[in-house]
Structures are given as structure tokens and as C-alpha cells.
py3Dmol code that shows the C-alpha trace and the ligand (Angstrom):
import py3Dmol

protein = """\
ATOM      1  CA  MET A   1      25.969  20.443  -6.989  1.00  0.00           C
ATOM      2  CA  SER A   2      27.548  19.497  -3.672  1.00  0.00           C
ATOM      3  CA  GLU A   3      26.265  16.587  -1.623  1.00  0.00           C
ATOM      4  CA  THR A   4      24.977  18.976   1.103  1.00  0.00           C
ATOM      5  CA  THR A   5      22.672  20.919  -1.235  1.00  0.00           C
ATOM      6  CA  ILE A   6      21.083  17.909  -2.880  1.00  0.00           C
ATOM      7  CA  ASP A   7      17.566  17.234  -1.539  1.00  0.00           C
ATOM      8  CA  ARG A   8      17.570  14.100   0.570  1.00  0.00           C
ATOM      9  CA  TYR A   9      14.835  11.471   0.787  1.00  0.00           C
ATOM     10  CA  ALA A  10      14.739   8.138   2.584  1.00  0.00           C
ATOM     11  CA  VAL A  11      12.563   5.244   3.699  1.00  0.00           C
ATOM     12  CA  ILE A  12      12.588   4.531   7.431  1.00  0.00           C
ATOM     13  CA  GLY A  13      11.647   1.234   9.048  1.00  0.00           C
ATOM     14  CA  ASN A  14      12.894  -1.528  11.322  1.00  0.00           C
ATOM     15  CA  PRO A  15      13.976  -3.821   9.701  1.00  0.00           C
ATOM     16  CA  ILE A  16      14.692  -1.979   6.451  1.00  0.00           C
ATOM     17  CA  SER A  17      17.521  -3.716   4.557  1.00  0.00           C
ATOM     18  CA  HIS A  18      15.004  -5.563   2.368  1.00  0.00           C
ATOM     19  CA  SER A  19      13.444  -2.320   1.081  1.00  0.00           C
ATOM     20  CA  LYS A  20      13.096  -1.824  -2.662  1.00  0.00           C
ATOM     21  CA  SER A  21      12.184   1.860  -2.228  1.00  0.00           C
ATOM     22  CA  PRO A  22      15.747   3.210  -2.851  1.00  0.00           C
ATOM     23  CA  SER A  23      15.980   1.528  -6.273  1.00  0.00           C
ATOM     24  CA  ILE A  24      12.430   2.602  -7.172  1.00  0.00           C
ATOM     25  CA  HIS A  25      13.038   6.267  -6.289  1.00  0.00           C
ATOM     26  CA  GLN A  26      16.479   6.334  -7.891  1.00  0.00           C
ATOM     27  CA  ALA A  27      14.842   5.077 -11.097  1.00  0.00           C
ATOM     28  CA  PHE A  28      12.142   7.780 -10.824  1.00  0.00           C
ATOM     29  CA  ALA A  29      14.790  10.486 -10.250  1.00  0.00           C
ATOM     30  CA  GLN A  30      16.827   9.372 -13.249  1.00  0.00           C
ATOM     31  CA  GLN A  31      13.774   9.207 -15.476  1.00  0.00           C
ATOM     32  CA  THR A  32      12.482  12.678 -14.495  1.00  0.00           C
ATOM     33  CA  GLY A  33      15.931  14.365 -14.307  1.00  0.00           C
ATOM     34  CA  GLU A  34      15.512  15.224 -10.615  1.00  0.00           C
ATOM     35  CA  SER A  35      18.733  15.593  -8.608  1.00  0.00           C
ATOM     36  CA  ILE A  36      18.018  13.842  -5.290  1.00  0.00           C
ATOM     37  CA  THR A  37      19.422  11.162  -3.019  1.00  0.00           C
ATOM     38  CA  TYR A  38      17.229   8.401  -1.572  1.00  0.00           C
ATOM     39  CA  THR A  39      18.467   5.923   1.019  1.00  0.00           C
ATOM     40  CA  ALA A  40      17.061   3.252   3.353  1.00  0.00           C
ATOM     41  CA  GLU A  41      17.514   4.185   7.031  1.00  0.00           C
ATOM     42  CA  LEU A  42      17.221   1.805   9.956  1.00  0.00           C
ATOM     43  CA  VAL A  43      15.681   3.710  12.856  1.00  0.00           C
ATOM     44  CA  GLU A  44      15.614   2.466  16.430  1.00  0.00           C
ATOM     45  CA  ILE A  45      12.174   1.868  17.926  1.00  0.00           C
ATOM     46  CA  GLY A  46      11.156   5.014  19.855  1.00  0.00           C
ATOM     47  CA  LYS A  47      13.626   7.241  17.969  1.00  0.00           C
ATOM     48  CA  VAL A  48      11.595   8.329  14.956  1.00  0.00           C
ATOM     49  CA  LYS A  49      11.115  11.929  16.166  1.00  0.00           C
ATOM     50  CA  ASP A  50      14.863  12.367  16.791  1.00  0.00           C
ATOM     51  CA  PHE A  51      15.663  10.897  13.424  1.00  0.00           C
ATOM     52  CA  VAL A  52      13.241  13.168  11.567  1.00  0.00           C
ATOM     53  CA  GLU A  53      14.572  16.299  13.320  1.00  0.00           C
ATOM     54  CA  THR A  54      18.179  15.501  12.387  1.00  0.00           C
ATOM     55  CA  PHE A  55      17.191  14.484   8.867  1.00  0.00           C
ATOM     56  CA  ALA A  56      15.351  17.792   8.357  1.00  0.00           C
ATOM     57  CA  GLN A  57      18.433  19.735   9.493  1.00  0.00           C
ATOM     58  CA  GLN A  58      20.551  17.838   6.976  1.00  0.00           C
ATOM     59  CA  ASN A  59      18.515  18.844   3.918  1.00  0.00           C
ATOM     60  CA  GLY A  60      16.023  16.010   4.353  1.00  0.00           C
ATOM     61  CA  LYS A  61      12.898  16.833   2.329  1.00  0.00           C
ATOM     62  CA  GLY A  62      10.805  13.717   2.469  1.00  0.00           C
ATOM     63  CA  LEU A  63      10.427  10.256   4.015  1.00  0.00           C
ATOM     64  CA  ASN A  64       8.604   7.085   3.267  1.00  0.00           C
ATOM     65  CA  VAL A  65       7.595   5.270   6.407  1.00  0.00           C
ATOM     66  CA  THR A  66       7.142   1.538   6.752  1.00  0.00           C
ATOM     67  CA  VAL A  67       6.578  -1.013   9.518  1.00  0.00           C
ATOM     68  CA  PRO A  68       6.530  -0.318  12.470  1.00  0.00           C
ATOM     69  CA  PHE A  69       6.553   3.498  12.229  1.00  0.00           C
ATOM     70  CA  LYS A  70       3.355   4.446  10.365  1.00  0.00           C
ATOM     71  CA  GLN A  71       1.629   5.401  13.612  1.00  0.00           C
ATOM     72  CA  ASP A  72       4.666   7.447  14.831  1.00  0.00           C
ATOM     73  CA  ALA A  73       4.664   9.308  11.512  1.00  0.00           C
ATOM     74  CA  PHE A  74       0.961  10.023  11.886  1.00  0.00           C
ATOM     75  CA  GLU A  75       1.606  11.553  15.310  1.00  0.00           C
ATOM     76  CA  LEU A  76       4.622  13.648  14.416  1.00  0.00           C
ATOM     77  CA  ALA A  77       3.189  15.175  11.214  1.00  0.00           C
ATOM     78  CA  THR A  78       2.220  18.812  11.811  1.00  0.00           C
ATOM     79  CA  THR A  79      -0.471  18.656   9.100  1.00  0.00           C
ATOM     80  CA  LEU A  80      -2.331  15.650   7.686  1.00  0.00           C
ATOM     81  CA  SER A  81      -4.070  15.113   4.355  1.00  0.00           C
ATOM     82  CA  GLU A  82      -7.756  14.157   4.627  1.00  0.00           C
ATOM     83  CA  ARG A  83      -7.029  10.656   3.354  1.00  0.00           C
ATOM     84  CA  ALA A  84      -4.264  10.198   5.978  1.00  0.00           C
ATOM     85  CA  GLN A  85      -6.644  11.343   8.710  1.00  0.00           C
ATOM     86  CA  ARG A  86      -9.247   8.810   7.636  1.00  0.00           C
ATOM     87  CA  ALA A  87      -6.677   6.036   7.184  1.00  0.00           C
ATOM     88  CA  GLY A  88      -5.192   6.791  10.619  1.00  0.00           C
ATOM     89  CA  ALA A  89      -1.714   6.119   9.219  1.00  0.00           C
ATOM     90  CA  VAL A  90       1.004   7.955   7.326  1.00  0.00           C
ATOM     91  CA  ASN A  91       3.473   6.412   4.852  1.00  0.00           C
ATOM     92  CA  THR A  92       4.771   9.684   3.362  1.00  0.00           C
ATOM     93  CA  LEU A  93       6.200  12.735   5.110  1.00  0.00           C
ATOM     94  CA  HIS A  94       6.961  15.949   3.244  1.00  0.00           C
ATOM     95  CA  ILE A  95       9.298  18.287   5.117  1.00  0.00           C
ATOM     96  CA  GLN A  96       9.064  22.014   4.213  1.00  0.00           C
ATOM     97  CA  GLY A  97      10.812  24.098   6.873  1.00  0.00           C
ATOM     98  CA  ASP A  98       8.971  23.615  10.148  1.00  0.00           C
ATOM     99  CA  VAL A  99       5.973  22.057   8.433  1.00  0.00           C
ATOM    100  CA  ILE A 100       5.894  18.264   8.203  1.00  0.00           C
ATOM    101  CA  SER A 101       2.948  17.097   6.085  1.00  0.00           C
ATOM    102  CA  GLY A 102       1.726  13.538   6.462  1.00  0.00           C
ATOM    103  CA  ASP A 103      -0.039  11.604   3.719  1.00  0.00           C
ATOM    104  CA  THR A 104      -0.854   8.018   2.796  1.00  0.00           C
ATOM    105  CA  THR A 105      -0.338   6.765  -0.731  1.00  0.00           C
ATOM    106  CA  ASP A 106      -1.142   3.033  -0.314  1.00  0.00           C
ATOM    107  CA  GLY A 107      -4.751   3.475  -1.486  1.00  0.00           C
ATOM    108  CA  VAL A 108      -3.795   5.322  -4.683  1.00  0.00           C
ATOM    109  CA  GLY A 109      -1.078   2.716  -5.213  1.00  0.00           C
ATOM    110  CA  LEU A 110      -3.522  -0.177  -5.068  1.00  0.00           C
ATOM    111  CA  LEU A 111      -6.118   1.556  -7.250  1.00  0.00           C
ATOM    112  CA  ASN A 112      -3.580   2.520  -9.946  1.00  0.00           C
ATOM    113  CA  ASP A 113      -2.182  -0.978 -10.060  1.00  0.00           C
ATOM    114  CA  LEU A 114      -5.543  -2.747 -10.069  1.00  0.00           C
ATOM    115  CA  CYS A 115      -7.411  -0.404 -12.404  1.00  0.00           C
ATOM    116  CA  LYS A 116      -4.735   1.084 -14.703  1.00  0.00           C
ATOM    117  CA  ASN A 117      -2.059  -1.594 -14.868  1.00  0.00           C
ATOM    118  CA  HIS A 118      -4.422  -4.589 -14.709  1.00  0.00           C
ATOM    119  CA  GLN A 119      -7.532  -2.940 -16.219  1.00  0.00           C
ATOM    120  CA  GLN A 120      -9.848  -4.180 -13.467  1.00  0.00           C
ATOM    121  CA  ILE A 121     -13.145  -2.366 -12.932  1.00  0.00           C
ATOM    122  CA  ILE A 122     -14.464  -1.851  -9.384  1.00  0.00           C
ATOM    123  CA  THR A 123     -17.658   0.077 -10.136  1.00  0.00           C
ATOM    124  CA  ASN A 124     -20.740  -2.128  -9.618  1.00  0.00           C
ATOM    125  CA  LYS A 125     -18.579  -5.135  -8.736  1.00  0.00           C
ATOM    126  CA  ARG A 126     -18.619  -7.297  -5.605  1.00  0.00           C
ATOM    127  CA  ILE A 127     -15.351  -6.849  -3.735  1.00  0.00           C
ATOM    128  CA  LEU A 128     -14.009  -8.889  -0.802  1.00  0.00           C
ATOM    129  CA  VAL A 129     -11.119  -7.479   1.223  1.00  0.00           C
ATOM    130  CA  ILE A 130      -9.500  -9.840   3.693  1.00  0.00           C
ATOM    131  CA  GLY A 131      -7.561  -8.425   6.651  1.00  0.00           C
ATOM    132  CA  ALA A 132      -8.237  -5.373   8.769  1.00  0.00           C
ATOM    133  CA  GLY A 133      -4.797  -3.923   9.499  1.00  0.00           C
ATOM    134  CA  GLY A 134      -3.128  -0.671   8.463  1.00  0.00           C
ATOM    135  CA  ALA A 135      -2.877  -1.476   4.760  1.00  0.00           C
ATOM    136  CA  VAL A 136      -6.592  -2.324   4.492  1.00  0.00           C
ATOM    137  CA  ARG A 137      -7.569   0.814   6.385  1.00  0.00           C
ATOM    138  CA  GLY A 138      -5.612   2.819   3.801  1.00  0.00           C
ATOM    139  CA  VAL A 139      -7.333   1.293   0.749  1.00  0.00           C
ATOM    140  CA  LEU A 140     -10.991   1.271   1.813  1.00  0.00           C
ATOM    141  CA  GLU A 141     -11.822   4.878   0.961  1.00  0.00           C
ATOM    142  CA  PRO A 142     -10.430   4.837  -2.605  1.00  0.00           C
ATOM    143  CA  LEU A 143     -12.090   1.464  -3.240  1.00  0.00           C
ATOM    144  CA  LEU A 144     -15.471   2.721  -1.987  1.00  0.00           C
ATOM    145  CA  LEU A 145     -15.157   5.945  -4.033  1.00  0.00           C
ATOM    146  CA  GLN A 146     -15.262   3.714  -7.139  1.00  0.00           C
ATOM    147  CA  SER A 147     -18.830   2.703  -6.142  1.00  0.00           C
ATOM    148  CA  PRO A 148     -18.618  -1.114  -5.924  1.00  0.00           C
ATOM    149  CA  GLU A 149     -21.970  -2.904  -5.656  1.00  0.00           C
ATOM    150  CA  GLN A 150     -20.779  -4.212  -2.316  1.00  0.00           C
ATOM    151  CA  LEU A 151     -17.562  -4.294  -0.299  1.00  0.00           C
ATOM    152  CA  VAL A 152     -17.169  -6.998   2.366  1.00  0.00           C
ATOM    153  CA  ILE A 153     -14.246  -7.063   4.843  1.00  0.00           C
ATOM    154  CA  ALA A 154     -13.451 -10.381   6.499  1.00  0.00           C
ATOM    155  CA  ASN A 155     -10.830 -10.729   9.198  1.00  0.00           C
ATOM    156  CA  ARG A 156      -9.562 -13.275  11.738  1.00  0.00           C
ATOM    157  CA  THR A 157     -10.375 -10.798  14.519  1.00  0.00           C
ATOM    158  CA  VAL A 158     -13.893  -9.925  13.404  1.00  0.00           C
ATOM    159  CA  SER A 159     -14.236  -6.909  15.707  1.00  0.00           C
ATOM    160  CA  LYS A 160     -11.486  -5.102  13.740  1.00  0.00           C
ATOM    161  CA  ALA A 161     -13.340  -5.674  10.473  1.00  0.00           C
ATOM    162  CA  GLN A 162     -16.569  -4.452  12.074  1.00  0.00           C
ATOM    163  CA  GLN A 163     -14.826  -1.310  13.286  1.00  0.00           C
ATOM    164  CA  LEU A 164     -13.556  -0.568   9.774  1.00  0.00           C
ATOM    165  CA  ALA A 165     -16.998  -1.100   8.243  1.00  0.00           C
ATOM    166  CA  GLU A 166     -18.386   1.344  10.798  1.00  0.00           C
ATOM    167  CA  ASP A 167     -15.624   3.905  10.174  1.00  0.00           C
ATOM    168  CA  PHE A 168     -16.059   3.855   6.371  1.00  0.00           C
ATOM    169  CA  LYS A 169     -19.826   3.337   6.003  1.00  0.00           C
ATOM    170  CA  SER A 170     -20.367   6.923   4.830  1.00  0.00           C
ATOM    171  CA  PHE A 171     -18.348   6.133   1.663  1.00  0.00           C
ATOM    172  CA  GLY A 172     -20.530   3.266   0.376  1.00  0.00           C
ATOM    173  CA  ASN A 173     -21.995  -0.205   0.856  1.00  0.00           C
ATOM    174  CA  ILE A 174     -19.566  -1.880   3.270  1.00  0.00           C
ATOM    175  CA  ASN A 175     -20.098  -4.873   5.586  1.00  0.00           C
ATOM    176  CA  ALA A 176     -17.908  -6.979   7.844  1.00  0.00           C
ATOM    177  CA  CYS A 177     -17.937 -10.687   8.691  1.00  0.00           C
ATOM    178  CA  ALA A 178     -15.888 -13.689   9.834  1.00  0.00           C
ATOM    179  CA  TYR A 179     -14.266 -16.013   7.283  1.00  0.00           C
ATOM    180  CA  ASP A 180     -16.799 -18.825   7.758  1.00  0.00           C
ATOM    181  CA  GLU A 181     -19.701 -16.438   7.141  1.00  0.00           C
ATOM    182  CA  LEU A 182     -18.462 -15.955   3.548  1.00  0.00           C
ATOM    183  CA  SER A 183     -19.785 -19.412   2.538  1.00  0.00           C
ATOM    184  CA  GLY A 184     -22.306 -19.087  -0.289  1.00  0.00           C
ATOM    185  CA  MET A 185     -21.156 -15.591  -1.358  1.00  0.00           C
ATOM    186  CA  THR A 186     -19.292 -14.849  -4.606  1.00  0.00           C
ATOM    187  CA  PHE A 187     -17.050 -11.933  -5.528  1.00  0.00           C
ATOM    188  CA  ASP A 188     -15.576 -10.346  -8.666  1.00  0.00           C
ATOM    189  CA  ILE A 189     -12.409  -9.149  -6.940  1.00  0.00           C
ATOM    190  CA  ILE A 190     -10.814 -10.585  -3.778  1.00  0.00           C
ATOM    191  CA  ILE A 191      -7.972  -8.539  -2.256  1.00  0.00           C
ATOM    192  CA  ASN A 192      -5.696 -10.115   0.330  1.00  0.00           C
ATOM    193  CA  GLY A 193      -4.607  -7.390   2.742  1.00  0.00           C
ATOM    194  CA  THR A 194      -3.524  -9.797   5.504  1.00  0.00           C
ATOM    195  CA  SER A 195       0.111 -10.475   6.258  1.00  0.00           C
ATOM    196  CA  ALA A 196      -0.558 -14.249   6.234  1.00  0.00           C
ATOM    197  CA  SER A 197       1.404 -14.735   2.982  1.00  0.00           C
ATOM    198  CA  LEU A 198       4.524 -13.396   4.721  1.00  0.00           C
ATOM    199  CA  SER A 199       4.620 -16.585   6.802  1.00  0.00           C
ATOM    200  CA  GLY A 200       3.468 -18.791   3.912  1.00  0.00           C
ATOM    201  CA  GLU A 201      -0.039 -19.088   5.398  1.00  0.00           C
ATOM    202  CA  LEU A 202      -3.488 -18.764   3.932  1.00  0.00           C
ATOM    203  CA  PRO A 203      -6.493 -17.372   5.829  1.00  0.00           C
ATOM    204  CA  PRO A 204      -9.229 -20.019   6.282  1.00  0.00           C
ATOM    205  CA  LEU A 205     -11.371 -18.975   3.320  1.00  0.00           C
ATOM    206  CA  PRO A 206     -14.330 -21.114   2.235  1.00  0.00           C
ATOM    207  CA  GLU A 207     -14.435 -22.554  -1.320  1.00  0.00           C
ATOM    208  CA  LYS A 208     -16.284 -21.193  -4.384  1.00  0.00           C
ATOM    209  CA  LEU A 209     -15.862 -17.513  -3.587  1.00  0.00           C
ATOM    210  CA  PHE A 210     -14.840 -16.483  -7.089  1.00  0.00           C
ATOM    211  CA  HIS A 211     -17.475 -15.341  -9.576  1.00  0.00           C
ATOM    212  CA  GLN A 212     -16.872 -16.011 -13.268  1.00  0.00           C
ATOM    213  CA  ASN A 213     -13.868 -14.077 -14.677  1.00  0.00           C
ATOM    214  CA  ALA A 214     -12.953 -12.944 -11.151  1.00  0.00           C
ATOM    215  CA  CYS A 215      -9.587 -11.602 -10.011  1.00  0.00           C
ATOM    216  CA  ALA A 216      -7.441 -12.169  -6.924  1.00  0.00           C
ATOM    217  CA  TYR A 217      -4.965  -9.559  -5.694  1.00  0.00           C
ATOM    218  CA  ASP A 218      -2.381 -10.144  -2.957  1.00  0.00           C
ATOM    219  CA  MET A 219      -0.900  -6.928  -1.519  1.00  0.00           C
ATOM    220  CA  MET A 220       2.207  -8.923  -0.696  1.00  0.00           C
ATOM    221  CA  TYR A 221       4.661  -9.669  -3.524  1.00  0.00           C
ATOM    222  CA  ALA A 222       7.203 -12.415  -4.004  1.00  0.00           C
ATOM    223  CA  ALA A 223       9.404 -14.061  -6.631  1.00  0.00           C
ATOM    224  CA  LYS A 224       6.695 -16.656  -7.246  1.00  0.00           C
ATOM    225  CA  ALA A 225       2.946 -16.840  -6.759  1.00  0.00           C
ATOM    226  CA  THR A 226       2.026 -16.311  -3.087  1.00  0.00           C
ATOM    227  CA  PRO A 227      -0.006 -18.999  -1.214  1.00  0.00           C
ATOM    228  CA  PHE A 228      -3.109 -16.822  -1.675  1.00  0.00           C
ATOM    229  CA  MET A 229      -2.522 -16.511  -5.454  1.00  0.00           C
ATOM    230  CA  GLN A 230      -1.957 -20.262  -5.748  1.00  0.00           C
ATOM    231  CA  TRP A 231      -5.156 -20.958  -3.859  1.00  0.00           C
ATOM    232  CA  ALA A 232      -7.074 -18.445  -5.991  1.00  0.00           C
ATOM    233  CA  SER A 233      -5.905 -20.100  -9.227  1.00  0.00           C
ATOM    234  CA  GLN A 234      -6.999 -23.498  -7.900  1.00  0.00           C
ATOM    235  CA  GLN A 235     -10.356 -21.977  -6.997  1.00  0.00           C
ATOM    236  CA  GLY A 236     -10.877 -20.743 -10.566  1.00  0.00           C
ATOM    237  CA  ALA A 237      -9.842 -17.078 -10.362  1.00  0.00           C
ATOM    238  CA  ALA A 238      -9.271 -15.899 -13.945  1.00  0.00           C
ATOM    239  CA  HIS A 239      -6.492 -13.463 -12.958  1.00  0.00           C
ATOM    240  CA  THR A 240      -4.082 -13.367 -10.037  1.00  0.00           C
ATOM    241  CA  TYR A 241      -1.773 -10.453  -9.212  1.00  0.00           C
ATOM    242  CA  ASP A 242       0.693  -9.656  -6.459  1.00  0.00           C
ATOM    243  CA  GLY A 243       1.456  -6.276  -4.819  1.00  0.00           C
ATOM    244  CA  LEU A 244       4.662  -5.349  -6.645  1.00  0.00           C
ATOM    245  CA  GLY A 245       2.788  -2.902  -8.864  1.00  0.00           C
ATOM    246  CA  MET A 246       1.106  -1.408  -5.788  1.00  0.00           C
ATOM    247  CA  LEU A 247       4.535  -0.854  -4.221  1.00  0.00           C
ATOM    248  CA  VAL A 248       5.787   1.045  -7.273  1.00  0.00           C
ATOM    249  CA  GLU A 249       2.527   2.988  -7.695  1.00  0.00           C
ATOM    250  CA  GLN A 250       2.451   4.141  -4.047  1.00  0.00           C
ATOM    251  CA  ALA A 251       6.089   5.221  -4.443  1.00  0.00           C
ATOM    252  CA  ALA A 252       5.174   7.185  -7.590  1.00  0.00           C
ATOM    253  CA  GLU A 253       2.486   9.042  -5.660  1.00  0.00           C
ATOM    254  CA  SER A 254       5.024   9.904  -2.902  1.00  0.00           C
ATOM    255  CA  PHE A 255       7.477  11.114  -5.563  1.00  0.00           C
ATOM    256  CA  PHE A 256       4.726  13.316  -7.016  1.00  0.00           C
ATOM    257  CA  ILE A 257       3.988  14.807  -3.557  1.00  0.00           C
ATOM    258  CA  TRP A 258       7.667  15.696  -3.137  1.00  0.00           C
ATOM    259  CA  ARG A 259       8.792  16.684  -6.629  1.00  0.00           C
ATOM    260  CA  LYS A 260       5.492  17.532  -8.413  1.00  0.00           C
ATOM    261  CA  LYS A 261       6.549  15.205 -11.227  1.00  0.00           C
ATOM    262  CA  ARG A 262       4.725  11.991 -12.076  1.00  0.00           C
ATOM    263  CA  PRO A 263       7.132   9.227 -13.042  1.00  0.00           C
ATOM    264  CA  GLU A 264       6.311   6.494 -15.546  1.00  0.00           C
ATOM    265  CA  THR A 265       5.868   3.265 -13.575  1.00  0.00           C
ATOM    266  CA  GLN A 266       5.610   0.399 -16.066  1.00  0.00           C
ATOM    267  CA  SER A 267       9.338   0.146 -16.841  1.00  0.00           C
ATOM    268  CA  VAL A 268      10.186   0.301 -13.123  1.00  0.00           C
ATOM    269  CA  ILE A 269       7.730  -2.510 -12.302  1.00  0.00           C
ATOM    270  CA  GLU A 270       9.185  -4.614 -15.112  1.00  0.00           C
ATOM    271  CA  GLU A 271      12.778  -4.047 -13.938  1.00  0.00           C
ATOM    272  CA  LEU A 272      11.886  -4.938 -10.315  1.00  0.00           C
ATOM    273  CA  ARG A 273      10.055  -8.054 -11.465  1.00  0.00           C
ATOM    274  CA  LYS A 274      13.136  -9.089 -13.389  1.00  0.00           C
ATOM    275  CA  GLN A 275      15.379  -8.562 -10.324  1.00  0.00           C
ATOM    276  CA  LEU A 276      12.931 -10.414  -8.088  1.00  0.00           C
ATOM    277  CA  THR A 277      12.815 -13.520 -10.241  1.00  0.00           C
ATOM    278  CA  GLN A 278      16.540 -13.679 -11.015  1.00  0.00           C
TER     279      GLN A 278
END
"""
ligand_1 = """\
48
LIG
P -0.976 -5.322 9.877
O -0.044 -6.012 10.773
O -1.480 -3.968 10.209
O -2.268 -6.257 9.672
C -2.125 -7.626 9.437
C -3.479 -8.245 9.084
O -3.236 -9.605 8.692
C -4.464 -8.320 10.244
O -5.755 -8.130 9.735
C -4.264 -9.763 10.766
O -5.426 -10.306 11.360
C -4.008 -10.492 9.476
N -3.271 -11.737 9.620
C -1.972 -11.885 9.968
N -1.614 -13.179 9.951
C -2.726 -13.875 9.610
C -3.003 -15.260 9.416
N -2.058 -16.199 9.572
N -4.260 -15.619 9.060
C -5.222 -14.693 8.873
N -5.002 -13.355 9.028
C -3.765 -12.972 9.387
O -0.253 -5.327 8.434
P -0.432 -4.312 7.238
O -1.854 -4.017 7.096
O 0.541 -3.204 7.370
O 0.088 -5.192 5.976
C -0.662 -6.251 5.453
C -0.034 -6.788 4.187
O -0.031 -5.812 3.159
C 1.438 -7.221 4.347
O 1.622 -8.418 3.653
C 2.210 -6.088 3.681
O 3.426 -6.554 3.145
C 1.259 -5.702 2.575
N 1.429 -4.306 2.093
C 1.808 -4.131 0.809
C 2.002 -2.863 0.292
C 2.411 -2.710 -1.129
O 2.761 -1.595 -1.524
N 2.417 -3.742 -1.914
C 1.799 -1.646 1.121
C 1.383 -1.948 2.493
C 1.238 -3.237 2.933
P -5.811 -9.971 12.897
O -6.428 -8.594 12.872
O -6.787 -11.013 13.268
O -4.517 -10.036 13.674
"""
view = py3Dmol.view(width=600, height=400)
view.addModel(protein, "pdb")
view.setStyle({"model": 0}, {"cartoon": {"style": "trace"}})
view.addModel(ligand_1, "xyz")
view.setStyle({"model": 1}, {"stick": {}})
view.zoomTo()
view.show()
């Protein structure tokens, strides 16, 4: 098969050189026998539409979209999945002729990692989500569909958490508050969806938030335990996880949207973990 007839896929972002998506999707393609190419593409701010048009003309079939282009992708998609509409963001574009379908796979990614890979149960549990940015918006619906007893969102800018609680209240029991208002509450699962760990910071969380046998999940991943995971262990969390599995699981969902084949994820997570810690 010549290079020009092979279906092309890519992740777009700015910056993008750090992206692990090419190695994840190349592993999926090898595993499932799909003949595709997948590259990381640095796109200039304000040039996403031009890039997507050219990419589509050059046999581009699908894109993953990362910071800061999730909103651009949402706007240029010609159709949107229901979950992308509710999340207000798109991380996956599927190009089929003139139709560009937008979807978001972050929520499925988190749920698959938390519930399948780490065997955590959300139903009837008390869940705290910290942060109120794009990633959190994408995971609220699938979390609430698991019927937790209660879901609380806490954020530095409280109004953003309140807006999210309002937007998702039809899906279940969801409330918003400031960090200091969490004092005296306990949770079974605490999910860090802030970007504080990226700068080595920890949101100002009160002590004693973890219920017995509770779990802490940081959407960020790193070679060693993130500041949030370290804090959670000190606070008595029984299990701490980072977001590497979420990254691979959201990629698997994108791959399924494009190729209708569901790759096995465990071996890919293990290989990435090995590379990360080397
Ligand atoms: P956004 O920029 O949309 O949101 C950032 C959030 O973090 C806001 O709620 C912001 O609060 C909060 N925040 C930032 N710095 C601090 C701080 N020092 N103290 C307290 N709160 C802080 O980012 P995203 O939602 O896109 O991403 C959030 C995280 O999720 C990132 O670490 C990202 O890497 C990770 N992620 C992981 C994925 C995976 O597959 N593993 C997928 C997607 C995201 P405020 O509103 O007050 O500004």
C-alpha cells in the first residue's frame, strides 16, 4: 500500500512534542492489524481550521485534539455526539468526506481506568472531584451515570464549580463548594482534575477527607507519585492512581470510533509505564 492511500491520523496541540499518543496508537494499530499512520502535529494558534482542511485532503481520517484546541475542535465539527455537546469540548474528530464528527472520550477513559483497571466502584459511593476545567466537565456525566450517593465538585474559582453542578444536576446528586467548605466531609473516591500537579502544587484541601479504604485518582500522570498522590497517601488513602491509564483508555475509545476495533489496553499501559520510569 502506498503512503498516500494509508489512512492518516494525528494528535494536534501546541505544544505537542511531549505527546504519548503516537506510540499508543501505533501500538493499537499493530495489535489490531490496522494499516494506519499516526503522528503528532504542532499547529499554530488560530490555524486549526486550515490544518484540518489540508489534513482531510491528504487522506486524514481522524484527529485527537489536546490543549489548547479542544474548543476550536468543538466549533469546527459539523456534527457532535451528545456527550461532546454536554461536555462542551471535543478531543476526537472523525473525518468522513465533508462530515467532521466531534466526540469526547475523556469520560469513558477515566471510567474504564477507574472501574475496570483498578476495580473501583462508584455506585452508592461519595465522590469528590477537584477542579472545574475542561477535563472535569468531560467526566461528570459518566461519573453521575454510575449513580454515586453524592458527587461534590470543589474548585479554586467556586463559581465555575457551581456552574458545573447546575449544568449536570439532571444526571444525579451533584453539589459544588469551596475547598475550605470540605472540612468535616469524607469521601470514598477523590479525583484530582486540576492542573495543579503540573506545577508541582497541591490545592488547599483540608485534612481527613478520606473514608476508610478510600482511593485517590490524579488525572495527571508522571514518572513518580504526583504531589496529590503523595498527599493522599499521607492522609490515609488506601489506593492512589495516576492518569496514565486514563490516557490510554481515552485513546482506545478514539481508536474504536475511527477503526471500529477495540484494542487491548493493559499491555500498552504497562509498556508506557516502563518507558516513563526508565
Ligand atoms: P483546565 O485548564 O481546563 O482546568 C484547570 C483546572 O485546574 C481549573 O479548575 C483550575 O482552577 C485548576 N487549577 C490550576 N492550577 C491550580 C492550583 N495551583 N491550585 C488549585 N487549582 C488549580 O485543564 P484541563 O481540565 O484540561 O486539565 C486538568 C488536568 O487533567 C491536567 O493535569 C491534565 O493534564 C489532566 N488531563 C488528563 C487526561 C488523561 O487522559 N490522563 C485527559 C485530560 C486532562 P480555576 O478554575 O480556579 O482556575
